[in-house]
N, C-alpha and C positions, 0 to 999 in steps of 0.2 A: 556550632561555632562559625565565625565568619569564613574561615578557611573551607569548611565543609560546604557552606552555601556557595562559595565561589566555584568549587569543584563541580557541584551539582548544576550550577548555571552553565558552565562550559560544556558539560556532558549534554545538557538539554539543548544548547545552541548547536551542537554538532549532530545529535541524534534526531532532533525534530525535523529538520529539512530532509534527512534521509528517509525517515518514516513517511513523510508527506509525498516525497518523490516516488517511493515504492507504492503507496496507495494510488497515486495518479497513474503510474505505469500499469498496475493491475486493472484499474478501471478502463484504461485505453485498450488493453489486451482483450478484456471480456465485455466490451461495450456492445457487441452485436446481440440482439435478442434471439433466443433459441425458440423456434416454433415447432409445432408437431411434425411438420414436413422434415425438418432437420433431424428430428429424433427417428422418424421412420426411415430416412436414408441411412442413418448410422446403425440401425438394427441389423444384426447378423442372423 
């Protein structure tokens, strides 16, 4: 129904920017490449 479509549209308009922001934040946090030297330093 039109009411359901409007609710779904509003939820998408609110959720999509949050999801994209979260994806961007995780990309920024994990942007550095892990090398074998990093793994060797972290080994206990």
